[in-house]
VMD Tcl script that draws the C-alpha trace (Angstrom):
set ca {
  {52.22 -35.94 15.75}
  {49.05 -38.01 16.07}
  {47.19 -38.54 12.93}
  {44.09 -37.20 13.85}
  {46.07 -34.35 14.93}
  {47.16 -34.09 11.83}
  {43.62 -33.89 9.94}
  {42.47 -31.32 12.24}
  {45.22 -29.25 11.23}
  {44.53 -29.87 7.67}
  {40.47 -29.77 8.22}
  {41.25 -26.02 9.53}
  {43.87 -24.93 7.16}
  {41.66 -25.87 4.02}
  {38.77 -23.64 6.03}
  {41.04 -20.99 6.06}
  {41.76 -21.28 2.75}
  {38.50 -21.13 1.60}
  {37.25 -17.83 3.71}
  {40.43 -16.41 2.31}
  {39.04 -17.11 -1.16}
  {35.72 -15.94 -0.25}
  {37.01 -12.75 0.73}
  {39.30 -12.21 -1.65}
  {36.63 -12.64 -4.00}
  {34.33 -10.15 -1.97}
  {37.01 -7.58 -1.94}
  {37.73 -7.93 -5.22}
  {33.89 -7.66 -6.48}
  {33.75 -4.83 -4.22}
  {36.79 -2.98 -5.61}
  {35.22 -3.38 -9.33}
  {32.47 -1.30 -7.86}
  {33.07 2.46 -8.67}
  {31.39 5.30 -6.07}
  {29.40 6.58 -8.73}
  {28.20 3.53 -9.74}
  {26.62 3.22 -6.06}
  {25.54 6.95 -5.74}
  {21.32 6.95 -6.25}
  {20.68 9.69 -4.37}
  {19.79 12.73 -6.79}
  {20.18 15.87 -4.80}
  {20.28 18.79 -7.66}
  {16.24 18.13 -7.90}
  {15.89 21.96 -8.78}
  {18.24 21.55 -12.66}
  {15.95 18.82 -13.77}
  {13.64 19.87 -16.41}
  {12.47 16.45 -17.46}
  {11.61 12.91 -16.22}
  {10.82 9.91 -18.55}
  {9.65 6.69 -16.86}
  {9.13 3.66 -19.05}
  {9.05 -0.48 -18.92}
  {7.77 -3.24 -21.53}
  {4.40 -1.68 -21.75}
  {4.01 2.10 -21.54}
  {6.82 5.30 -21.12}
  {5.66 8.57 -19.73}
  {7.36 11.76 -19.45}
  {7.19 14.64 -17.01}
  {8.54 18.28 -18.48}
  {8.60 21.74 -16.31}
  {9.78 24.08 -19.06}
  {8.67 27.10 -17.16}
  {10.44 26.28 -13.97}
  {6.99 26.02 -11.92}
  {4.38 23.77 -13.76}
  {5.43 20.25 -14.33}
  {3.41 18.63 -17.74}
  {2.76 15.46 -18.21}
  {2.91 14.09 -21.97}
  {3.82 17.43 -22.89}
  {-0.53 17.75 -22.36}
  {-1.97 17.19 -19.13}
  {-1.29 19.59 -15.95}
  {0.88 17.17 -13.44}
  {-0.63 16.64 -9.67}
  {2.20 18.46 -7.33}
  {1.65 15.94 -4.81}
  {2.97 12.93 -6.98}
  {5.95 14.86 -8.31}
  {7.08 16.42 -4.96}
  {6.98 12.49 -3.63}
  {9.09 11.61 -6.70}
  {11.11 14.35 -6.05}
  {11.73 12.98 -2.33}
  {12.21 9.80 -2.98}
  {15.34 10.40 -5.29}
  {16.68 12.73 -3.15}
  {16.65 9.65 -0.24}
  {17.64 6.66 -2.82}
  {20.45 4.52 -0.89}
  {22.53 1.63 -2.00}
  {21.78 -1.44 0.71}
  {23.92 -4.32 -0.54}
  {25.69 -5.34 -3.92}
  {23.55 -8.24 -5.47}
  {24.44 -11.54 -4.72}
  {25.59 -14.47 -6.74}
  {22.61 -16.34 -6.16}
  {20.34 -15.88 -9.12}
  {22.24 -12.81 -9.98}
  {21.94 -14.20 -14.01}
  {17.98 -13.82 -13.55}
  {17.68 -10.94 -11.47}
  {20.29 -9.09 -14.14}
  {17.82 -10.19 -16.53}
  {14.70 -9.20 -15.16}
  {16.34 -5.78 -14.38}
  {17.30 -4.68 -17.41}
  {14.58 -6.37 -19.83}
  {11.19 -6.43 -17.48}
  {12.43 -3.68 -15.08}
  {11.50 0.42 -15.31}
  {13.70 2.91 -16.79}
  {14.03 6.43 -15.86}
  {16.00 9.14 -16.81}
  {16.63 12.30 -15.72}
  {17.38 15.43 -17.90}
  {18.93 18.73 -16.79}
  {18.45 21.59 -19.68}
  {16.91 18.43 -21.52}
  {20.52 16.93 -21.79}
  {20.98 13.34 -20.27}
  {21.86 13.49 -16.28}
  {21.45 10.23 -14.78}
  {19.75 6.86 -15.51}
  {18.14 4.50 -13.14}
  {16.93 1.25 -13.87}
  {14.71 -0.64 -11.22}
  {13.08 -4.05 -10.81}
  {10.92 -5.00 -7.94}
  {11.51 -9.15 -6.94}
  {8.43 -10.09 -5.32}
  {9.45 -12.84 -3.72}
  {12.46 -11.82 -2.05}
  {10.50 -8.57 -1.47}
  {13.47 -6.65 -2.42}
  {13.97 -3.84 -5.22}
  {17.10 -4.13 -7.25}
  {18.47 -1.48 -8.78}
  {21.71 -0.14 -10.99}
  {23.04 2.94 -13.16}
  {23.54 1.15 -16.12}
  {26.34 -0.95 -14.60}
  {25.18 -4.67 -15.05}
  {28.23 -5.59 -13.06}
  {26.82 -2.82 -9.99}
  {23.49 -3.91 -9.22}
  {22.22 -3.23 -5.61}
  {19.16 -3.87 -3.36}
  {17.87 -0.33 -2.84}
  {15.72 1.54 -0.09}
  {14.25 4.76 0.43}
  {16.29 6.78 3.68}
  {14.39 7.04 6.60}
  {11.28 4.87 5.29}
  {10.14 1.73 5.23}
  {9.40 0.83 1.60}
  {10.80 -2.48 -0.07}
  {8.65 -1.70 -3.73}
  {10.31 1.43 -4.71}
  {9.34 1.24 -8.23}
  {5.85 1.93 -7.03}
  {6.99 5.48 -7.24}
  {7.91 5.50 -10.99}
  {4.46 4.63 -12.44}
  {3.94 4.98 -16.51}
  {0.08 5.52 -15.97}
  {-1.02 9.10 -17.16}
  {-3.42 9.07 -14.57}
  {-1.39 8.61 -11.48}
  {0.77 11.76 -12.73}
  {-2.40 14.03 -14.15}
  {-3.87 16.44 -12.00}
  {-7.76 15.83 -11.38}
  {-8.69 19.37 -10.85}
  {-10.69 20.67 -13.53}
  {-10.94 24.32 -12.26}
  {-8.48 25.13 -9.52}
  {-9.23 28.83 -9.58}
  {-8.97 31.91 -7.20}
  {-11.67 33.99 -7.73}
  {-9.74 37.00 -8.88}
  {-8.31 35.05 -11.70}
  {-11.81 34.43 -13.05}
  {-12.87 37.19 -15.42}
  {-15.89 35.36 -17.25}
  {-17.88 32.42 -16.51}
  {-20.81 31.17 -19.01}
  {-23.24 28.81 -18.50}
  {-25.52 27.42 -21.25}
  {-28.29 25.29 -20.89}
  {-29.29 24.01 -24.39}
  {-33.20 22.60 -23.36}
  {-33.40 26.14 -21.22}
  {-31.82 28.71 -22.79}
  {-33.68 31.57 -20.82}
  {-32.15 30.15 -17.82}
  {-28.55 30.03 -19.41}
  {-26.60 33.22 -18.13}
  {-22.95 35.19 -18.20}
  {-21.43 36.64 -15.35}
  {-18.30 39.32 -16.12}
  {-15.86 39.81 -13.10}
  {-13.95 42.13 -14.80}
  {-16.15 45.01 -13.41}
  {-16.70 46.18 -10.19}
  {-19.25 44.97 -8.57}
  {-19.70 41.83 -10.85}
  {-22.30 42.06 -13.87}
  {-24.83 39.19 -14.92}
  {-26.30 38.90 -18.35}
  {-28.83 36.73 -19.78}
  {-28.77 34.30 -22.78}
  {-29.46 37.37 -25.23}
  {-26.81 40.04 -24.13}
  {-29.37 41.71 -21.82}
  {-27.57 42.73 -18.43}
  {-29.47 42.49 -15.05}
  {-30.39 45.19 -12.81}
  {-31.86 43.44 -9.98}
  {-29.15 40.93 -8.97}
  {-27.67 39.82 -5.96}
  {-23.81 40.66 -5.70}
  {-23.35 38.47 -2.52}
  {-24.38 35.15 -4.38}
  {-21.95 36.01 -6.98}
  {-19.21 36.76 -5.31}
  {-19.76 33.33 -3.47}
  {-20.47 31.33 -6.60}
  {-16.84 32.44 -7.59}
  {-15.51 30.23 -4.80}
  {-17.04 26.95 -6.27}
  {-14.36 27.29 -8.92}
  {-11.17 26.92 -6.59}
  {-11.61 23.31 -6.26}
  {-13.32 20.83 -8.33}
  {-12.16 17.57 -9.03}
  {-13.19 14.33 -11.64}
  {-13.06 10.89 -10.23}
  {-11.62 9.23 -12.28}
  {-10.83 9.33 -16.78}
  {-13.37 7.20 -18.62}
  {-13.61 5.76 -22.05}
  {-16.92 7.19 -23.32}
  {-17.49 3.95 -25.38}
  {-18.59 2.19 -22.35}
  {-21.17 4.67 -21.74}
  {-24.21 6.07 -23.19}
  {-23.11 9.54 -23.45}
  {-26.65 11.90 -23.93}
  {-26.44 15.19 -25.24}
  {-25.13 17.55 -22.68}
  {-27.97 19.07 -20.33}
  {-25.24 22.27 -19.50}
  {-21.87 23.49 -20.73}
  {-19.76 25.76 -18.77}
  {-16.96 28.00 -19.84}
  {-14.89 30.17 -17.78}
  {-11.99 32.78 -18.69}
  {-9.28 33.18 -16.33}
  {-6.10 34.78 -17.11}
  {-7.16 35.21 -20.86}
  {-7.30 31.29 -20.79}
  {-10.30 29.43 -21.53}
  {-11.56 25.83 -19.08}
  {-14.48 24.25 -20.63}
  {-16.58 21.49 -19.62}
  {-19.76 19.90 -20.78}
  {-22.07 17.57 -18.36}
  {-24.42 15.01 -18.79}
  {-26.37 12.58 -17.17}
  {-24.92 9.28 -16.75}
  {-28.00 6.45 -17.52}
  {-29.06 3.73 -15.24}
  {-30.64 0.53 -15.99}
  {-33.41 1.25 -13.98}
  {-36.60 2.11 -15.20}
  {-37.66 4.31 -12.10}
  {-34.41 5.62 -11.90}
  {-33.07 7.01 -15.27}
  {-30.11 8.71 -14.61}
  {-27.27 8.17 -11.94}
  {-28.24 10.40 -8.87}
  {-24.40 10.15 -7.73}
  {-21.89 10.83 -10.70}
  {-22.48 12.72 -13.85}
  {-20.31 12.59 -17.04}
  {-18.09 15.21 -18.29}
  {-15.60 16.66 -20.99}
  {-13.01 18.47 -20.34}
  {-10.81 19.39 -23.37}
  {-8.58 16.60 -23.00}
  {-11.11 13.38 -21.79}
  {-14.01 12.04 -20.71}
  {-14.95 11.53 -16.87}
  {-16.58 10.80 -13.90}
  {-17.49 13.67 -11.28}
  {-19.33 13.56 -8.42}
  {-22.89 15.68 -7.98}
  {-21.07 16.93 -4.62}
  {-18.49 18.14 -6.32}
  {-20.46 19.65 -9.15}
  {-23.70 20.75 -8.10}
  {-22.77 23.87 -6.83}
  {-21.63 24.82 -9.67}
  {-25.23 24.36 -11.81}
  {-26.82 27.24 -10.95}
  {-29.48 29.08 -13.44}
  {-30.01 32.39 -14.07}
  {-32.95 32.78 -11.43}
  {-30.68 32.16 -8.37}
  {-28.60 35.45 -8.64}
  {-31.59 37.71 -9.59}
  {-32.73 39.17 -6.05}
  {-36.93 37.92 -5.39}
}
mol new
graphics top color blue
foreach p $ca { graphics top sphere $p radius 0.5 }
foreach p [lrange $ca 0 end-1] q [lrange $ca 1 end] { graphics top cylinder $p $q radius 0.2 }
display resetview
């Protein structure tokens, strides 16, 4: 047999041997991955009553003890849209491919040491744990269900999203409902506005009586009232939001110019409003924004959001 033909056959046999070794190693690696290690989608969402999200810097919990309303860090009402988006993502998580051997050690380290951990609970008992890490260089999200030998690139089914980690935010502001008042008129029992510098313009509206009753700052009932204006006024409390949470240390917080208290469903929501000072002598106060203080924190509010609420007693009195 010619020497060149022998060399060709030897090269072919060597290539086949290498290919067989690669296939063997790949199949062996695949066979070591159990089906449960790549079962990322979570379909029993209705059973989840707690979600814990943490990374190296911060942690956050979402609780739903009542079965209706989610609470952030056992304190703040949660934003329904953010929670629903998270639930949708959890139900559509899908493993794309196992982590390649290239940079495997570094990716594994990043995933478990620098990534985001998400724990799901049913009846306050651990149900499932995820680890997520988004690699900007490869534009891929890597994930594991706790097995360091079973790491996958991840996607959201039917969505062109590479950075899955963005849905598992540890910022309270991302999850918190930014409504201050979200009350249908029938839930409002009493509204009271107090003006410290103009007490004669303070008022109380009692909505437990029909028609509603109006009282001045001394508790005297006002007889000559515009019922249509009072009924319309209740609707202003259906969707009042703040713009952002602030640190009061960064602002010159003055005395409140008005305090609002609303009793609803035998609960009370309060809001103090402050004018926001500027650095301009010709315009000492911001005309677009106000400072507010709720039961929980200080916030910024837009005048257009809050102005309809800031009425005075004379507004409801028939001329």
